LOFIDREN-210202 format. One record per residue (C-alpha): x, y, z; residue in three letters. Coordinates in nm, 4 decimals, m for minus. Layout:
# LOFIDREN-210202
- X,Y,Z,ALA $
...
END
This chain:
# LOFIDREN-210202
- m6.9257,0.5916,4.6379,MET $
- m7.0290,0.3568,4.3629,ASN $
- m6.8374,0.0325,4.4363,PRO $
- m6.7838,m0.0358,4.0650,GLU $
- m6.5572,0.2722,4.0544,LYS $
- m6.3317,0.1373,4.3317,LEU $
- m6.1345,m0.0771,4.0933,LEU $
- m5.9972,0.2198,3.9039,VAL $
- m6.0162,0.4884,4.1727,LYS $
- m5.7782,0.3638,4.4415,MET $
- m5.4062,0.3528,4.3992,LYS $
- m5.1736,0.1640,4.6247,SER $
- m4.9629,0.3930,4.8395,ASN $
- m4.7171,0.1277,4.9375,HIS $
- m4.6787,m0.0843,4.6233,LEU $
- m4.7261,0.1719,4.3466,GLY $
- m4.9725,m0.0451,4.1550,ILE $
- m5.2684,0.0893,3.9675,GLU $
- m5.5670,m0.1367,4.0031,LYS $
- m5.6262,m0.1817,3.6326,HIS $
- m5.2964,m0.3688,3.6280,HIS $
- m5.4922,m0.6653,3.7571,PHE $
- m5.6299,m0.7205,3.4073,HIS $
- m5.3396,m0.9369,3.3040,THR $
- m5.4642,m1.0072,2.9535,ASP $
- m5.4125,m0.6408,2.8652,SER $
- m5.0369,m0.6979,2.8619,TYR $
- m5.0039,m1.0778,2.8833,LEU $
- m5.1349,m1.3826,2.7123,ASP $
- m5.4169,m1.4879,2.9496,PRO $
- m5.2797,m1.8449,2.9444,HIS $
- m4.9217,m1.7530,3.0283,TYR $
- m4.8891,m2.0203,3.3004,ILE $
- m4.9755,m2.3023,3.0612,GLU $
- m4.7490,m2.1649,2.7856,TRP $
- m4.4642,m2.1146,3.0358,ALA $
- m4.4984,m2.4735,3.1435,GLY $
- m4.4940,m2.6110,2.7897,LEU $
- m4.2253,m2.3846,2.6440,GLU $
- m3.9901,m2.4290,2.9426,LYS $
- m4.0599,m2.8074,2.9532,ASN $
- m4.2049,m2.7864,3.3031,ILE $
- m4.5180,m2.9696,3.1781,LYS $
- m4.5453,m3.2696,2.9515,LYS $
- m4.8895,m3.1363,2.8509,ALA $
- m5.1336,m2.8628,2.9430,ALA $
- m5.5085,m2.8021,2.9513,ILE $
- m5.6357,m2.4705,2.8201,PHE $
- m5.9925,m2.3621,2.8877,TYR $
- m6.1102,m2.1724,2.5843,ILE $
- m6.4426,m2.0143,2.4945,LYS $
- m6.6005,m2.2083,2.2107,LYS $
- m6.6264,m1.8791,2.0161,SER $
- m6.2431,m1.8364,2.0466,ASP $
- m6.1505,m2.1937,1.9676,LEU $
- m6.0511,m2.1612,1.5995,SER $
- m5.8256,m1.8655,1.6815,CYS $
- m5.6583,m2.0567,1.9639,PHE $
- m5.6032,m2.3647,1.7507,ILE $
- m5.4404,m2.1515,1.4824,ASP $
- m5.2067,m2.0052,1.7490,LYS $
- m5.1220,m2.3457,1.8894,THR $
- m5.0413,m2.4828,1.5423,THR $
- m4.8131,m2.1880,1.4723,LYS $
- m4.6252,m2.2659,1.7948,LYS $
- m4.5704,m2.6199,1.6597,ASN $
- m4.7694,m2.7953,1.9307,PHE $
- m5.0201,m3.0756,1.8887,PHE $
- m5.3671,m3.0475,2.0342,PHE $
- m5.6960,m3.2285,2.0941,ASP $
- m6.0382,m3.0863,2.2019,VAL $
- m6.2820,m3.2150,2.4601,SER $
- m6.6248,m3.3376,2.3662,ASP $
- m6.7754,m3.1595,2.6691,PHE $
- m6.7751,m2.8004,2.7912,ALA $
- m6.8080,m2.5984,3.1107,PHE $
- m7.0649,m2.3286,3.1595,ASP $
- m6.8758,m2.0761,3.3688,ASP $
- m7.1951,m1.8914,3.4714,LYS $
- m7.3860,m2.1897,3.6057,THR $
- m7.0990,m2.4256,3.6908,GLY $
- m7.2608,m2.7011,3.4814,LYS $
- m7.0651,m2.9434,3.2678,ILE $
- m7.2260,m2.9770,2.9247,MET $
- m7.2064,m3.3186,2.7588,GLY $
- m7.1550,m3.3859,2.3903,SER $
- m7.5304,m3.4371,2.3429,GLN $
- m7.6132,m3.0901,2.4775,GLU $
- m7.5969,m2.7608,2.2914,LYS $
- m7.2706,m2.5888,2.3727,ILE $
- m7.3061,m2.2118,2.3654,LEU $
- m7.0326,m1.9791,2.2359,PRO $
- m6.9435,m1.8573,2.5923,ASP $
- m6.8985,m2.2064,2.7281,CYS $
- m6.5419,m2.3215,2.7931,LEU $
- m6.4022,m2.6250,2.6093,VAL $
- m6.0856,m2.7988,2.7164,SER $
- m5.7981,m2.7984,2.4691,VAL $
- m5.5181,m3.0498,2.5397,TYR $
- m5.1801,m2.9302,2.4139,VAL $
- m4.8410,m3.1056,2.4034,SER $
- m4.5295,m3.1573,2.1950,LYS $
- m4.6322,m3.5220,2.1892,ASP $
- m4.9499,m3.6027,2.0011,LYS $
- m5.0142,m3.9216,2.1967,ASP $
- m5.0092,m3.7269,2.5243,LEU $
- m5.2843,m3.4996,2.3956,CYS $
- m5.5093,m3.7984,2.3410,VAL $
- m5.4144,m3.9552,2.6730,LYS $
- m5.4820,m3.6355,2.8657,LEU $
- m5.8134,m3.5947,2.6881,LYS $
- m5.9267,m3.9446,2.7924,LEU $
- m5.8081,m3.9045,3.1512,LEU $
- m5.9698,m3.5652,3.1863,ASP $
- m6.2980,m3.6918,3.0413,ARG $
- m6.3014,m3.9704,3.2982,LYS $
- m6.2308,m3.7296,3.5812,GLN $
- m6.4819,m3.4666,3.4736,GLN $
- m6.7680,m3.6932,3.3533,LEU $
- m6.6864,m3.9972,3.5666,GLU $
- m6.6976,m4.2223,3.2649,LYS $
- m6.4942,m4.5389,3.3071,ASP $
- m6.2926,m4.5602,2.9867,LEU $
- m6.0121,m4.7744,3.1286,PHE $
- m6.1847,m5.0494,3.3201,GLY $
- m6.1425,m5.0674,3.6958,GLU $
- m5.8999,m4.7809,3.7369,ILE $
- m5.9072,m4.5937,4.0659,ASP $
- m6.0075,m4.2225,4.0491,LYS $
- m5.6946,m4.1248,4.2386,TRP $
- m5.4764,m4.3069,3.9842,ASP $
- m5.6402,m4.0833,3.7232,VAL $
- m5.5847,m3.7803,3.9439,PHE $
- m5.2148,m3.8476,3.9925,PHE $
- m5.1582,m3.9328,3.6245,GLU $
- m5.3181,m3.6043,3.5189,ILE $
- m5.1065,m3.4231,3.7753,GLY $
- m4.7908,m3.5833,3.6413,ASP $
- m4.8722,m3.4731,3.2849,LEU $
- m4.9489,m3.1231,3.4005,LEU $
- m4.6271,m3.0934,3.5978,GLY $
- m4.7815,m3.0704,3.9446,TYR $
- m4.5493,m3.1639,4.2326,PRO $
- m4.6341,m3.5082,4.3722,LYS $
- m4.6294,m3.3737,4.7250,CYS $
- m4.9050,m3.1274,4.6373,CYS $
- m5.1155,m3.3933,4.4699,SER $
- m5.0745,m3.6174,4.7707,GLU $
- m5.1897,m3.3319,5.0006,PHE $
- m5.5084,m3.2857,4.7895,VAL $
- m5.5792,m3.6597,4.8129,GLN $
- m5.5276,m3.6476,5.1897,LYS $
- m5.7663,m3.3554,5.2328,VAL $
- m6.0373,m3.5025,5.0077,TYR $
- m6.0218,m3.8330,5.1929,SER $
- m6.1123,m3.6684,5.5258,LYS $
- m6.4774,m3.6821,5.6324,LYS $
- m6.4455,m3.3161,5.7428,GLU $
- m6.3882,m3.2052,5.3849,PHE $
- m6.7321,m3.3366,5.2734,GLU $
- m6.8937,m3.1592,5.5643,GLU $
- m6.7087,m2.8324,5.4871,ASP $
- m6.7961,m2.8581,5.1174,ALA $
- m7.1642,m2.8750,5.2088,ARG $
- m7.1229,m2.5432,5.3912,LEU $
- m7.0258,m2.3801,5.0637,LEU $
- m7.2666,m2.5796,4.8511,SER $
- m7.1204,m2.4524,4.5251,GLY $
- m6.9237,m2.5736,4.2285,CYS $
- m6.6121,m2.3892,4.3372,LEU $
- m6.5958,m2.5349,4.6889,ASP $
- m6.2505,m2.6936,4.6379,ASP $
- m6.1084,m2.3593,4.5101,GLU $
- m6.2239,m2.2014,4.8353,THR $
- m6.1552,m2.4718,5.0910,LEU $
- m5.8142,m2.6043,4.9815,LEU $
- m5.6279,m2.2697,4.9814,PRO $
- m5.7825,m2.1745,5.3193,ILE $
- m5.6992,m2.5079,5.4822,LEU $
- m5.3469,m2.4919,5.3516,THR $
- m5.2958,m2.1337,5.4569,PHE $
- m5.4052,m2.2066,5.8137,LYS $
- m5.1580,m2.4958,5.8389,GLU $
- m4.8523,m2.2905,5.7435,ASN $
- m4.6637,m2.0371,5.9518,THR $
- m4.4263,m1.9399,5.6723,LYS $
- m4.5874,m1.8200,5.3521,LYS $
- m4.4395,m1.7196,5.0215,ASN $
- m4.6421,m1.4750,4.8140,SER $
- m4.5189,m1.6307,4.4889,MET $
- m4.7479,m1.9264,4.5754,LEU $
- m5.0543,m1.7103,4.6231,ASN $
- m5.3211,m1.9021,4.4285,ASN $
- m5.6359,m1.7701,4.6044,PHE $
- m5.7905,m1.5949,4.3050,SER $
- m5.9371,m1.8077,4.0257,SER $
- m5.9234,m1.5139,3.7805,LEU $
- m5.6461,m1.2867,3.9073,GLY $
- m5.2765,m1.2910,3.8270,PRO $
- m5.0680,m1.5744,3.9771,LYS $
- m4.7626,m1.7864,3.9071,LEU $
- m4.9113,m2.1330,3.9733,ILE $
- m5.2473,m2.2853,3.8876,ASN $
- m5.2628,m2.5835,4.1194,PHE $
- m5.3331,m2.6491,4.4886,PHE $
- m5.0190,m2.6511,4.6993,VAL $
- m4.9338,m2.8722,4.9952,CYS $
- m4.7973,m2.5683,5.1745,GLY $
- m4.7392,m2.1979,5.1005,TYR $
- m4.3675,m2.2623,5.1544,ASN $
- m4.3473,m2.5734,4.9340,CYS $
- m4.0048,m2.5793,4.7664,LYS $
- m4.1242,m2.7903,4.4720,ASN $
- m4.4148,m2.5554,4.4003,ALA $
- m4.1916,m2.2473,4.4485,LEU $
- m3.9525,m2.3775,4.1827,LYS $
- m4.2326,m2.3902,3.9311,LEU $
- m4.3533,m2.0426,4.0286,ALA $
- m4.0033,m1.9077,3.9764,GLU $
- m3.9837,m2.0699,3.6325,GLU $
- m4.3118,m1.8981,3.5383,THR $
- m4.1795,m1.5657,3.6711,TYR $
- m3.8677,m1.6035,3.4634,ASP $
- m4.0782,m1.6795,3.1577,TYR $
- m4.2780,m1.3582,3.2154,LEU $
- m3.9586,m1.1543,3.2463,LYS $
- m3.8403,m1.2948,2.9114,GLU $
- m4.1728,m1.2311,2.7383,LYS $
- m4.2845,m0.8966,2.8836,THR $
- m4.0031,m0.7385,3.0887,GLY $
- m4.2818,m0.6267,3.3201,ASP $
- m4.3396,m0.9240,3.5467,SER $
- m4.2987,m0.7153,3.8596,ARG $
- m4.6628,m0.6203,3.8366,LYS $
- m4.7742,m0.9741,3.9096,ILE $
- m4.5062,m1.0220,4.1723,PHE $
- m4.6229,m0.7113,4.3588,ASP $
- m4.9936,m0.7856,4.3183,SER $
- m4.9533,m1.1256,4.4924,LEU $
- m4.8443,m0.9486,4.8071,LYS $
- m5.1563,m0.7351,4.8447,ILE $
- m5.3572,m0.8255,5.1630,PRO $
- m5.7161,m0.9446,5.1097,MET $
- m6.0337,m1.0644,5.2666,ILE $
- m6.1169,m1.3981,5.1053,PHE $
- m6.4793,m1.5057,5.0677,PHE $
- m6.4292,m1.7438,4.7797,SER $
- m6.1961,m1.7797,4.4805,SER $
- m6.4227,m1.5328,4.2891,ARG $
- m6.5196,m1.3067,4.5764,LYS $
- m6.2167,m1.1235,4.7114,ILE $
- m6.1596,m0.7724,4.8525,VAL $
- m5.8080,m0.6298,4.8334,TYR $
- m5.6712,m0.3573,5.0634,PHE $
- m5.4076,m0.0829,5.0393,VAL $
- m5.2329,0.1241,5.3049,GLY $
- m5.2724,m0.1369,5.5774,LEU $
- m5.1543,m0.0918,5.9353,GLU $
- m5.2368,m0.3196,6.2295,VAL $
- m5.3078,m0.1320,6.5549,ILE $
- m5.4273,m0.3272,6.8598,LYS $
- m5.5659,m0.6195,6.6540,GLU $
- m5.7641,m0.3786,6.4364,LYS $
- m5.6660,m0.3559,6.0697,ILE $
- m5.6606,m0.0010,5.9335,HIS $
- m5.6702,0.0679,5.5601,TYR $
- m5.6644,0.3617,5.3259,SER $
- m5.8620,0.1982,5.0459,GLY $
- m6.0172,m0.1251,4.9178,CYS $
- m6.1001,m0.2664,4.5717,PHE $
- m6.1776,m0.5833,4.3806,SER $
- m6.1477,m0.7152,4.0311,ARG $
- m6.4140,m0.6002,3.7833,LYS $
- m6.4892,m0.9625,3.6960,GLU $
- m6.5695,m1.0387,4.0599,PHE $
- m6.7860,m0.7264,4.0999,ILE $
- m6.9822,m0.8070,3.7837,ASP $
- m7.0639,m1.1561,3.9147,GLN $
- m7.1690,m1.0706,4.2713,SER $
- m7.4212,m0.8213,4.4027,GLU $
- m7.3155,m0.9227,4.7555,ASP $
- m6.9544,m0.8156,4.6798,LEU $
- m7.0790,m0.4725,4.5645,LYS $
- m7.2485,m0.4296,4.8992,LYS $
- m6.9418,m0.5420,5.0922,ILE $
- m6.7233,m0.2950,4.8989,LEU $
- m6.9704,m0.0180,4.9707,GLY $
- m6.9604,m0.0906,5.3479,ILE $
- m6.5819,m0.1127,5.3587,LEU $
- m6.5480,0.2083,5.1561,ASP $
- m6.7361,0.3926,5.4306,GLN $
- m6.4977,0.2671,5.6969,GLY $
- m6.1248,0.2921,5.7646,ASP $
- m6.0578,m0.0220,5.9725,SER $
- m6.2003,m0.3639,6.0568,PHE $
- m6.1747,m0.6308,6.3224,LEU $
- m6.2069,m0.9985,6.2235,GLU $
- m6.4280,m1.2022,6.4553,LYS $
- m6.5671,m1.5548,6.4427,GLU $
- m6.9051,m1.4371,6.3234,ASP $
- m6.7851,m1.1750,6.0794,GLY $
- m6.6030,m0.8446,6.0271,LEU $
- m6.6754,m0.5417,6.2421,ASP $
- m6.6174,m0.2299,6.0303,VAL $
- m6.5126,0.1022,6.1952,PHE $
- m6.4803,0.4685,6.1048,LYS $
- m6.2648,0.6811,6.3354,ASN $
- m6.2783,0.3913,6.5902,ASP $
- m6.6632,0.3923,6.5889,VAL $
- m6.8307,0.0697,6.4688,LYS $
- m7.0511,0.1465,6.1708,ILE $
- m7.1388,m0.1974,6.0322,ALA $
- m7.0889,m0.5718,6.0506,LYS $
- m7.0210,m0.8001,5.7536,ILE $
- m7.1544,m1.1408,5.8658,LYS $
- m6.9870,m1.4657,5.7714,LYS $
- m7.2037,m1.7192,5.5950,HIS $
- m6.9837,m2.0018,5.7301,HIS $
- m6.6446,m2.0336,5.9048,ARG $
- m6.4519,m2.0173,5.5760,TYR $
- m6.6118,m1.6934,5.4677,SER $
- m6.4432,m1.3526,5.5151,GLY $
- m6.0952,m1.4736,5.6083,ILE $
- m5.8159,m1.2142,5.6253,TYR $
- m5.5181,m1.3259,5.4155,ILE $
- m5.1757,m1.1560,5.4235,ASP $
- m4.8633,m1.3059,5.2696,PHE $
- m4.5699,m1.1781,5.4727,VAL $
- m4.2928,m1.2755,5.2291,GLN $
END
């Protein structure tokens, strides 16, 4: 089967979710977490990452909502992971940062702090980078316990070594969720933040997948979605779907799972179209899994079976690649 068809072919037989429901912007504002935080006063300010080509439309919308804004003088190339400075040509598909708040001064403050953090330009004299990190976190409404956890992880020598294994611009989006997940025995699916593009209720790294402070914010966002759409159950259910996590933009989801003698049996697998479009390797992985009906996770990779006969092995590139994730709550 063509892996690109998996996204729309398979239907969940235990959640009742069609796969195209993962395209949240078809029925939601794609920035619903940021708007929820601002409109429910969870955040003092928010950062929106907007394509340069969509900037004027977004600014018009923000003005109509009676919020102040400021725009970064740098941009992020989502394809290459490169940060483009003000002296470089910023293409229409590049993402610019828009700082939004009910307080105009906070927009300016967040812009300066973010510029320092992203470009490492010292605009405030001898200010510690972690002071900047915590101040941004406070403006964006992140729980202090979660920010302290990130600081603790980054300060460990092991983190630098692990980051070199991934050798990519999204290493923190891969490492931090995995490290946190392995430390927790109790896990709440409302805090599932593994996908960088998929639906979720929080957009920050948590200190634990049972963190009460983070859960309170996730519940506020969920309530906001119920008020705005009346259809928030789609996201709630999608966060419970088991997955194999390779990185924040390389995830395979499973339906019809049953664990029998350590082997995980499934009736179907799929991924997001955005992930498939960005990764030839993911297409191959989906093709292999589609031929099987169960897998066994090992230290060096995933053994794939069909009718209890091993048909293939998906090798791990490093110890954080190909991790089975299942939120039990």
